[in-house]
C-alpha positions in Angstrom: -0.1 0.2 0.0 1.7 3.2 -1.7 0.8 6.6 -1.9 1.3 7.7 -5.7 2.5 11.3 -4.4 5.2 10.1 -2.2 6.3 6.4 -3.4 6.7 6.4 -7.2 10.3 5.4 -7.2 8.9 2.5 -5.0 6.3 1.7 -7.3 8.7 1.6 -10.5 10.7 -0.7 -8.3 8.0 -3.3 -7.6 6.5 -3.1 -11.1 10.8 -3.5 -12.1 11.0 -6.7 -10.4 8.3 -8.3 -12.1 9.4 -10.2 -15.4 8.3 -8.2 -18.3 5.2 -6.9 -16.8 2.3 -6.7 -19.9 -0.6 -5.1 -18.4 -0.9 -1.8 -16.3 -4.2 -1.2 -15.1 -4.9 2.2 -13.3 -7.3 2.8 -10.8 -5.1 5.4 -8.6 -6.6 8.6 -8.1 -8.1 11.3 -6.0 -11.9 10.8 -5.8 -15.0 13.1 -4.4 -16.5 15.5 -6.5 -18.0 17.7 -3.9 -14.8 17.5 -1.6 -12.6 18.7 -4.4 -13.7 22.6 -4.4 -12.7 22.5 -0.9 -8.6 21.5 -1.4 -8.8 21.3 -5.6 -4.5 21.2 -4.9 -4.8 18.0 -3.4 -6.6 16.9 -6.7 -4.4 18.1 -9.3 -1.3 17.2 -7.3 -2.7 13.3 -7.0 -4.8 13.5 -10.3 -2.3 15.3 -12.5 1.0 16.0 -11.6 1.9 12.9 -9.7 0.2 10.7 -12.1 2.3 12.4 -15.1 5.5 11.3 -13.0 4.1 8.1 -12.9 3.5 7.9 -16.7 6.9 9.1 -17.3 8.3 6.4 -15.5 6.6 3.5 -17.0 7.5 5.1 -20.4 11.1 3.3 -19.7 9.6 0.2 -19.0 8.5 -2.0 -22.1 4.3 -2.6 -21.4 2.1 -3.8 -23.6 -1.0 -1.9 -22.4 -2.0 1.1 -19.9 -5.6 0.8 -19.5 -6.5 4.1 -17.2 -9.9 3.8 -15.3 -11.5 7.6 -16.3 -14.9 9.0 -15.5 -17.6 10.4 -17.6 -17.7 13.5 -15.3 -15.1 14.9 -17.8 -17.8 15.6 -20.4 -19.9 17.3 -18.1 -23.6 17.3 -17.8 -25.6 17.2 -21.4 -28.9 15.9 -22.3 -27.8 14.1 -25.3 -25.6 11.1 -25.3 -22.0 11.3 -25.2 -19.4 10.1 -27.6 -15.6 9.6 -27.2 -15.2 12.0 -29.5 -17.2 15.1 -27.3 -15.5 17.8 -26.3 -14.8 17.6 -22.3 -16.6 20.4 -20.6 -16.0 19.4 -16.9 -17.6 21.3 -14.1 -15.5 20.5 -10.9 -11.8 20.7 -10.2 -12.6 16.6 -9.7 -13.5 16.4 -13.4 -10.9 18.9 -14.5 -8.1 16.8 -13.5 -9.5 13.6 -14.9 -10.0 15.5 -18.1 -6.1 16.9 -17.5 -4.7 13.3 -17.5 -6.7 12.4 -20.0 -5.7 14.6 -22.2 -2.0 14.3 -21.6 -2.4 10.5 -21.8 -3.8 11.3 -25.3 -0.5 13.3 -26.1 1.5 10.6 -25.1 -0.1 8.0 -27.3 0.4 10.5 -30.6 3.7 11.5 -29.9 5.2 8.5 -28.3 3.0 6.2 -28.9 2.3 4.8 -25.5 -0.1 2.0 -25.3 -2.8 3.6 -23.5 -6.7 2.6 -23.5 -8.8 5.1 -21.6 -12.1 3.7 -20.1 -14.8 5.6 -19.0 -17.4 3.5 -16.8 -20.9 4.9 -15.7 -21.9 4.7 -12.3 -21.3 1.4 -10.6 -22.3 -0.7 -8.0 -22.0 -4.3 -6.0 -20.6 -6.3 -3.0 -18.0 -4.4 -1.2 -19.0 -0.7 -2.5 -18.2 1.8 0.2 -21.0 2.5 2.0 -21.3 6.4 1.1 -22.4 5.3 -2.3 -26.1 5.6 -3.5 -27.0 2.2 -3.3 -25.4 0.9 0.1 -26.4 4.1 1.8 -30.0 4.1 0.9 -30.3 0.1 1.8 -28.4 0.9 4.8 -30.6 3.5 5.9 -33.5 1.6 5.4 -32.1 -1.0 7.8 -31.6 1.8 10.6 -34.3 3.6 10.3 -32.1 6.8 9.8 -33.1 9.5 7.2 -31.4 9.3 3.9 -30.4 12.9 2.5 -31.3 13.8 -0.9 -29.2 16.3 -2.8 -31.5 18.3 -4.7 -34.2 16.2 -4.4 -32.6 13.3 -6.5 -33.6 15.2 -9.7 -29.8 14.3 -11.6 -29.7 11.6 -13.6 -27.3 8.7 -13.8 -26.9 5.3 -15.6 -25.5 2.0 -13.3 -23.4 -0.8 -13.9 -22.9 -4.2 -11.8 -19.5 -4.7 -10.8 -19.3 -7.9 -12.8 -19.9 -5.9 -15.9 -17.0 -3.3 -15.1 -14.5 -6.3 -14.2 -15.5 -8.0 -17.6 -15.1 -4.8 -19.7 -11.5 -4.5 -18.2 -10.8 -8.2 -18.8 -11.8 -7.9 -22.6 -10.1 -4.7 -23.0 -6.8 -6.1 -21.8 -7.2 -9.0 -24.6 -8.2 -6.4 -27.1 -5.9 -7.2 -29.8 -6.6 -4.4 -32.2 -7.1 -1.3 -30.3 -8.9 1.7 -33.1 -9.5 3.9 -30.1 -8.0 5.3 -27.0 -11.2 6.3 -25.1 -13.7 3.7 -25.2 -17.4 4.4 -22.9 -18.8 2.0 -21.0 -22.3 1.9 -19.6 -25.5 0.4 -19.4 -28.7 1.0 -21.7 -30.6 2.4 -19.2 -30.5 5.6 -17.0 -32.3 6.9 -13.7 -33.0 9.8 -11.9 -31.5 9.1 -8.3 -35.1 9.8 -6.8 -36.5 7.1 -8.8 -33.1 4.7 -7.7 -34.3 5.4 -4.2 -37.5 4.9 -4.5 -37.0 1.3 -6.4 -34.6 0.2 -3.2 -37.5 1.4 -0.9 -40.1 -0.8 -2.8 -37.6 -4.0 -2.9 -37.6 -3.4 0.7 -41.2 -2.7 1.8 -40.2 1.0 2.8 -42.3 4.2 2.6 -40.2 6.6 0.5 -41.4 9.6 1.8 -40.6 8.1 5.8 -36.7 7.6 4.7 -35.8 10.6 2.7 -34.8 14.4 3.9 -34.1 16.7 0.6 -30.9 18.7 1.1 -29.3 21.8 -0.7 -27.6 20.1 -4.1 -24.0 20.0 -4.4 -22.4 22.8 -6.1 -21.9 22.2 -10.0 -23.3 18.8 -9.8 -23.6 17.9 -13.6 -27.4 17.1 -13.7 -27.2 14.4 -16.3 -24.8 12.2 -18.7 -25.4 9.2 -20.3 -22.7 7.5 -22.3 -22.9 5.9 -25.9 -21.1 2.2 -25.5 -21.4 1.0 -29.1 -18.1 0.9 -29.0 -17.7 -1.3 -25.9 -20.1 -3.7 -27.0 -18.4 -4.0 -30.7 
């Protein structure tokens, strides 16, 4: 367990001990969207500066593929279906840092043929997900009889993908022999408001939605809606 901001040399040393590392799958990054407004320098240090330092070291090592797990937040809020070619319109420091490192990786591919593949996943859920995420948080609130705070009334829309499908997409990306694109969107076909999602969980757990929910102020610059086209991923 190492810190990307402090331990780049140790991380690279470990990688070099592996004979012929073929794939690197990079989940590393500073998460939490709303919190990124409080100390944006931390997000830029982790998601941009330290990540660039890591990539520069990885360029010295022969690898077949570097798979970067990115986010649809880079696109910003949109009522249209989002394609990989869409122009980034990030609305938070969190999204801006991810957009920045994605652009940097595209440059690395263009100028140095760095073997990058960027996967952008919609919201995912499943076993062992952190309990502050909306699905486990709703379930636990119902089980404990505690009020669930819905930011902005839960009117923002999202698509969700189950963790096994998330993992399967990464596995297929690892084994992708002919790569024609740098970015691939991965999403389900469905889109749902957070409010309706919570209502669905309440119904399945025989709980009155009105008894469990309280409306709170929406988070700053929160994206109202994004829905990605996943045709390339399906192909």
